[in-house]
C-alpha positions, 0 to 999 in steps of 0.5 A: 500500499502506497501512502498519499504524498504529504502535503506542503505545510507538512513537508515544510513543518518537517524540513525545519525539524530536519534543519534544526536537528541534523548534526552537521546541517552539510551532511547532504547529498544530492542526485538525479534519476533520468532515462533516455526516452529512446531506452526508458528501461534503462535509469542513470542515477547520479549522486553528488557530494556537494558539501566541503567534507568527506562522507561516507555511507553504508552500503547495505541494500541501497543504491551505494551497493553495486553488487546487487539490486537495492530496494527500488519502488515504482508505482503507476499512474494510480498510486498502485505499487508495481512489483519490484525484484530486490535482494535484501541481504542481513548482515551481522557486523560491519567493517571498512569495506562496507562504506563508500567514500565520496569526497567534496565534490565527487560523483557516484554513478550507477546505471541499472535496467528495470528489466533486472527489477520488474517482478511481472505476474504469473500469466500477465501479458506484456504492458506499458505503464507511466510509473514514478520511480523512488529511491531510498533517501535516507542512509547511515554513515560517517561524515566530515571526517579527514579520510581516515576513520577507526570503527571499533571492532566490537561492530564487526562479526567476533570469532575465535581463534577456530573460527566459531562464532562468538558474538555478532557486531554491535552496529552502535559501536561503529558510531554511525549518523544518519545521512540524507539525499535530495532527489526527486522521483522520476516520472517515466513509461516503463514496458512491463515484461511477460509474466511466466506461463503458469505451466512454466512455474514450479508447483512442488510444495505450493500446495503446503502452507507456512514456512516450508524448509526446502532442504537440497543444499542443507545437510540433515543437521542444518535442516533440523537447525532451520526448522527449529529456528522456524519453531523459533520465530513462531514462539518469539511472535506469540511472545510479542503478543503477550508482551502487548497485552500485558503492557502498560497503557499510558506512559509510566515515568521512570518505569522499568523499561517494558519491551514494546514501548521501548521498540514502538515508542508513542504508538505502543500506547495507541490502542488500534496500533496494538491490534494491527501489530498482534493481528501481524504476530498472528499471521507471523505465528501462523506461518512458522507453525504452518496454519497460515496461507502465507508461505515462504521457503527457507534454504541453506546457501550453496558452498558457492553462493556468491552473497554468502561468501562473506563471513558477515552476512547471515542471509538474504531474502528475495522473491522467487518468480519461479515459485509466483514470487514467494519470498525465499530466504536463504541462510548462510553459514554464519546465520547457521552458526547462530543458537536457538532461543536461550531460556528467558530470565537467564540473560544477558537481556539482548542475547536472543537477538542473535538467535537464528529464530530471530533471524527468520523472524526479520526476514519475515517482516521483508514480506510484504504478504505477510506485512501488508506493508513495503518495508522502505515506503518512498524515503525511508531507509532500514534502520540497522542496530539496537541503539538506531531502532530504539532513536527510531522509535522514540523520536516524536515523528519517527526519525526526523531526518526521514519524513515518511517513516514509522518504526512499525516500517522497520524490521529490525524494531520488530526482531528486537522487540519479539527477542526481548519479550521472550528475554523477559518471560513473555514466552509461551509454552515451553516457558511457564516461568514468571515475567522478569523485566529486571532482565531488560536493561533497556538495551540499545543505549 
């Protein structure tokens, strides 16, 4: 669902807030989207650093990530979203290679073919459509550095001498700040290709419901691990529902932090908001327990998988056109090394954010057929890490630098909320112990 555009007074008010709250007012990039009428399917993207300082952008799932399709939004003349094919990668830590540097006056250019993005529905004929094309315009990165920057090693994946996983990276330690891009949407005409014929679409397992493990590339042990991860995702969803029901209905000053308002801010005190989130979590539990009509495939990565070759990648998700555009989650070796949910109230708080159940739940939040929303509406960018996700929740309008944003549109806010709800004992059976809010030590600070 595409939201209606904001009115001019609202835009002006938001821009005023942005200007007053930006840590460095010159931390802005400017860019253009254009196409040649003779080749409308080819989109040229140019981004410039117009400031007099160095800017380095975290190139995760955005236009600066040149290794894979970024998140592109296309709507037709009526405002309806045109499905696009993207690959969302979940990283477990960052290092210098994840930053793209733009010096003062430097340009970043990229050309993309819409043929690689458009995702026609099965059986639909080719057609032409007027379209508005938009890209993500909010990022994280470093601003105003001298070209040499230090990133705390704790932001990277931690392994022992034998290569075993010790801890996932803490992105909060990277001290990233918000970076915005000023770029107008492109209005053009596009050609939507033929959809695959129904007779050519793979149908095995399509009659099954819920999250289905496709284990051709899994060892028997890894397949069992994925099955347990799916079950854990279902338990996390039920835990979130219990936490919402038990949460304070109004803000309580100086109270022990509660997971629900901590990750969703003032929205947590809106009764109708809570009903909607509980409905979404009920669908997630239905997928995990295979009682829901929503479907998602879960696979192990092959040994030669190009995306999983980096040991900081937990997994990635994409829509598979050979299976009626069903969402597919591929779990990398690092993701398979993640533990199951730890027993609640045994700490440390937040440990289940590093579980395979949390990873599966996070990826499910990128499935629009489940959530009913696009995870990256209009100008919004995904927020990575505990501290940024919490800040995202407590800002009065979401993030001040992202006018069209809300914490309930950010998958990480869900993943942390569900993990911490389980941590403090809101979990369903097999957990039957008391709630231990003291184990919720305000993570993300």
